[in-house]
N, C-alpha and C positions, 0 to 999 in steps of 0.2 A: 495543598498549601503552596505558596509561592516558592519557586526554586531558582530565582534569578537575582533580583535587584538588591536584596539586603547586603550582598557582598560589595556594593557600590560605596560603602562607608566604613570608616574605622575611627575609633576614638583616638585622640592625640596620645593618651597614655598607653595605648596599645600599639603605637607606631614602632616598627623595628628601629633600633638605635642607629643603624647605618643608613636609614632611608632619609632622603632629602626631598620633601614634596615640591613639586612645581607650583609656583605661585600663579593664581588666576586673578587678574585685575579686570575690572569692568569700567569702561569709560564712555562718556557721551561725546558726540561730535564737538560740542561746544567746549569741552575741557581737554580734548585730545592734544592740542598744541601745548598747553601747560604741562600735561603729563609727559609729553615727549621731551620736554626740557630735562627730565631726570634720566634719560636714556644715554647710553654711550653714543659717540659719533657713529660707530659702526652699526649700532642698532637703529639709529635714525635713518641712516642711508638704506638699511635693509627694509624698514617700514615704508619708506618712500618708494622703493622698488616694488613693494607689494601693493602700492596705492591704497594704503590703509588710512582711513580718515575717521574711524570711530563710528562709521555708519551702522545702522541696525543689522545685526547678524554677521558683520565682519569679524573675523578672528585672525590673530597674528601670533605666531610662535616665535619668540625672540631668543636667538642664540646668544650664549656667552662667548667669551674669547676662545674657549676650548671647543666650541661647536655644539655643546650640550644645551638643550632647551631647559631653561630654569624659570621662564616666565611666559605666560600666555595672556594675551590681551583680547578681551571681547568688547565689541562695539555695540551700543544700544541706540545710536542715533540721538535725537533729541525728543522725538515723540514716537513712541513705539507701543502698539497694543500688546505685543507679546511680552514685553518687560522681562520679569524674572524667568519666564519660560525659555528665554534665549539660552540660559545656562543648561537646559536640557539638550538643546541642539548642539551646543558646544561639547558637552560630555559625550554625545553620540559620535562625535568626530575625532575624539582624542584617543591616542593609544593607551594601553594599560599602563599603570603606574600610580603613584600617589600624588595628590593635588590638594591644595588648600586655598581658600579665598584670601585675597589680599585687599587691595583698595577697591571699594565698592561705592557707588553713588550713595549719598547720605539718606535718600528716601527709599532705597532698595530694601525689600523685605528679605532678610537673610535666611530666615526659616523657609520661606517659599522658594528662594533660590536653591537651597539645598534639596528640598523636595523635588524641584524641577530637575536637578542633576540626576537624582535617582530615577525619575520618570523617563529621562532621556536615555539612560543606560540599559533600559529594559530590552531583553531579547527573548523571544519564544524559541527555545532550542531543544524542546523535549524530543523531537524526532531527528535531530542532527547528530552525527557522530563527532563533529568538531565543535567544541564549545569555545566561545569567546571569553576573554577576561576583561571585565569592564574597568575603566579608570576609577580609582577609589578616592573619594573625597574624605579628607581628615576633618573630623568634627571636634569642636571644643568640648571639654569634659563637663558640660552642663547636662546632667542626667535627664531632667524634665524636658528640655528642648530637644535633646537627641532622641528621646523616646517618642516624641511626637513626630519628628522627621521620619524615623524608622517605621513607625506605625502607618503613616500616610503612604510611604513608598511601598510597604508590604501590602497594604490594602489595595493599592492600585495594581500591583503585580498579581495579587490573588484574583482580582476581577478580570484582568487581561488574560491570565492563564486559563481561567475557566471558559471564557468566551472563545479563545483561540483553539482549545482542545476539541477535536472532532467528536461527533456524536458517537462514533464507535468506541471511544474511551470516556465519554462524558454523557452517559445515559442516566435515567432516573436513579439507578442504584449507585453509580459513581458520584452523582451530585449529592445524594443523601450522605454518602461517606465523607465527603468534604465538609458538609455542615456538621456532621458528628464530630469530626476531628477538631474543627474550630471550637465547637461547644465544649468539648473535653479540655482543650487547651486552657480555657478560661474558667473552667468549673461551672459551666452552665448546665441546666437540666434540659435534656432533649428527649422528645418522643416523636414517633412516626405512626401514621395511619396509612396502611398500604392495601392496595387491591380492593377486594370485595368488602374489606372492613370499612372502606370509605362509604359504602352504602349503609352499613350497619350503624355508622356513627354520623350519618347525615351530611355527606359531602358529595351529593349526586352529580354536580357539574364537573368536578375534578375527575370523578370516575368515568363519566361519559366521554370526556375528551381523550383520556388515556387508555381506555379499555381495549382498543384494537392493537396496541403495541405489544412487543414480546416481553418488555419489562413493565411491571405494573405501575400505575400512577400512585402518587402518595402525597400526603400533606406532612411536611416536616416542620416542627416548631421547637424552639428552645427559649428559655428564660434565664436572665442573668441580672444580678445587681440587688441592691437593698430594696425590699418591698416598700419601704417608706419613701423612696425617691419617686419623682414623677414617672408615670408609666408611659412608655413609647412603644408602639407597635410598628414594626417594619415588615412589609409584605413584598415578596418578589415573585414575579412570573418565571417559572422554571420549565418552559417547554424545550426539552433537550434537542428535539428536531421537529420541524414543522413542515410536513409534506403539503399542508393545506387541507388534508383530509379528503373527503369525497370531492370537494371543490379544489382539486389538486393544483398546486402551483406549476408554473412553467419551469423549464430547466434553469433559466436565468433567475427566476424568483426563488428557487430552492437552493441555489448554490451556496448562499451564506446562512442557511437556516440552522447551522450549528450554533449561531449566536442568539437564537430565540430564547435561550435561558439567561440572557444578559440581565434581565431584571433580578433574577435570583442572585446572580453574581454581584450586582450592585448592592443588594440587600445584605449579602454576606460581607462585602467590603465595608459598608457603613457600620455593621455590627462589630466587625474586627476593630475598626477605629475607636468605637465607643468603649469596648472592653479593654483594649490595649492601653488606652489613656485613662481608664477608670473614671469616666464621666459619671456624675451623680444621677444616674438614670436607671429605672427599672425597665430593662430591655425585654421585649417579646418579639422574636423574629419568626416569621412564618413563610415557608416556601411552598408554593403550589406547583408540584412537579409532575410532568407527564410528557410523553411523546405523542404528538398528533399524527398518528399513522393511519393506514388504510388496510382493512381486512373485512371479513364477512360481518363482524359485529361492530364496525365503525358507526358512529352516529351520522345522521344524514340531514341534508337540507329538508326543512318541513317538519322535522321532529320537534316535539315539545319536551323540554327538560324541566325537571323540578330543581329547585335550589334550596340551599340550607335556610335561607331567609323565608322561604315559602312562596316566593314569586315564581311564576312559570315563564319560560323563555322559549319562544319559537325560533328555531335555527334558520336564519336567512342564508348564512354562509358558514360552512365548516372551517373556513380559514380565518374566521374571527373567533378563535378559540381561547386566546389569552385572557380576554375579559371574562370568560366563563369560569376558568379556574380561579381567577382573582376574586370573582364574586363570592364564592364559597369561603375563600381564605379571609377576605375582608369582613365577612359576616362573623366568622369565628373570632377575629381580632376585636370586634366591637363588644363581644360578650364579656370581656374583662375590663371594660370601661377605661380605655387608655385616655390620657390627656391629649394625645395626638396619634394619628395613624399616617404613615408615609408608605406609598407603594412605588415600586420601580418596575417598568415593563417595557420591553421592545414591542410596542403595541401596534402602531399604525405607520404605514408609508406616508399618510397625509401629514404627519408631523415633520417628516423630512422634507416634503414639498414646501411646507410653510416656513421652516426655520433652518433647513439644511442639516447636515450630519453632526455639527458640533455644538448646537444649542438645544438642549431638551426643553420642550414646553412644560411648564409647571401649571397645574390646575390646583386650586385650593378653595375649599368651601368656607373659608374665613378670610377677612381682610387683613387681620393683624400680622400674620407671619410673612406676607408676600414681600413687602419692601425689605425686611430684614434679610431674608434668604437671598434675594436678588442683590442686595448691597454686599453681602459677604461673598457671593459668587463673583462679583466684579473684582473685589480685592484679591481673591484667591485665583484669579485668571481661570475661573471655572463657571462660566456664565450660564444662567437659566433665564427663561423668559415667561412671564405670566400670561396665561391665555384664559379666555372667559368660559365659564360654565353657563353658556347661553341657554337659559331654560326653554325658550320657545322651540329650540331644536329637538326637545324631547319628543315632539310629534313625529320626527323621523323614525323613532324607535317603536312607534305604535303597531300593535298587532290586533287583528280582530278576534283571535282565538287564544291569546295568551296575555300575560301581564305586559310583555314587551317582546320585540325582536332583538337578536344579538348584533345586528348591523343596520346602519341607517342610510345606506345608499352611497352615492358618489360625492356628495357635498359634505364639507366640514367633518371629515372622518375622525380627526383627532378629538374634536369637541364631542361628537356623539359617542365615541368610545368612553370618554371621561364621564359623560352624563350617564352612560350605562353603569359604570362603576359606582357613581355617586348614589345610586339607588340602594347599594348594599352597605353603605357606611352609616345609614340612619342619620343621626344628628351629631355624630362624633366629628371633631375637628380632623381634617384630612387633607393631605397633599398627594398629588399624583404626578409622577414624572414619566413622560413618554419618551424614553431614551433610545437612541439608535444602537449604542453599544459597539460601534465600529468606526475606525478612522480610515477613510478610503485612500488618503495620501499622507505621507509623512509631513509633520510640521513640528515646531519647537516643543520638545517635551512629550510628543505624541507620535511614536512610531506607527507605521501602517499596521492595521489589524485590530483585534479586540481592544476596546478602550472604555474608560470610565468617565461618566459625565454627571455632574450635579452632586456627587457624594461629598467632595471636599467643601462645596458651598454649604450643604446642609450641616455637615460636621462643625464647620466654623460657627454657624448660627446656633447650634446646640451648645457648643462650648461656651459661647457668650451668654448663655442663659435663656435661649429661645423658649424652652418649655415653661419658663416661669413668667412669660408674658401673658397678657389677657387673650388667650386663644379663643375665647367665646365670642369676640367681636368679629 
């Protein structure tokens, strides 16, 4: 469970009586001159010396006459794509202490600003002896709003912590324990199918991918919520390390493969958000967990795998393993007839070539949810981009000796991977997010390292009643 960012907040009623929070004001370039009229002459001289104009990302710590900082001003410019996320960058730069929001632009989303603050103060310090103390934002005593802010920041920290933890401490057993702890926290019912039991209970592709590792593969699933509520299945790819199998990765390609369980991390993060805010959803979370390792019994190129659905798969490339474990998990999810299935997976490099590291492609076999999820993603500064399930490309997956191959060659890799998964969802409404799970360079609200993409967009859509829309269209 997350061990960092929840300390970034305190309720006003819990603030120590002697504490005087530093006020954080946010200004636009166009209203900086008017704002500056309320400053002391010394503060105006100081701001001029700092060449502060209210530009996007500029910050100014204004001293009082006694030299103490009692006010911080953050500039947003006049047109800024980062918007509220600038509060995350500010928080990352501030010393420890108590802070509260003061004057904010009238159209600023205060809840998102607070979430961004928590996202910006995140630090992965599990292996460091010296721990940092984050700046603490004072929240107003609105329990519902505060709960949502805390849940979102905790979910982000959970996702990041899991991705940042190396495979030596986040193998299949450890990842299952995290899911178990989360399920127990919210009273969910959890079961696991492990090792050779996967064959007995008909999860042959999960077993094949993970059978060469020293820790057994497993399918972990939990259910939560009122059975009368709309049923949502969330599926996550949990490859705790990906060597590439017999088609082994290069040293460069393997370096970040601790993050290949990022889909499972995203699935757990969204599940956490749903349960922590008590959304009216019957949740079914499924994690397909394995390590794609190499040993004498590793699966090979040219092998034919059976699947839970009954389709056969010719292995073209053992490094296209994520779609195999997801195939069995998606099939299992359909058997409970959910209103919608969503899967998250660090699936293809092609997605990163197409859209870069920060925008996950979204594939959906229904038209109805696409605009809503994209719109909420834009509002939440958590963008997603719809990509086509281009059916003619199914020919790239053709095999002369099996129902299909597991890889489609060098073209349209993200699309062919999604088309592969689509064969296992039958006619169930379904979304697929091909997420990178990693932020290569720091940016507002997003420190370098493991990161979460698309979850806040989907959560906002669900909270707005997304499952009650006509998902059949």
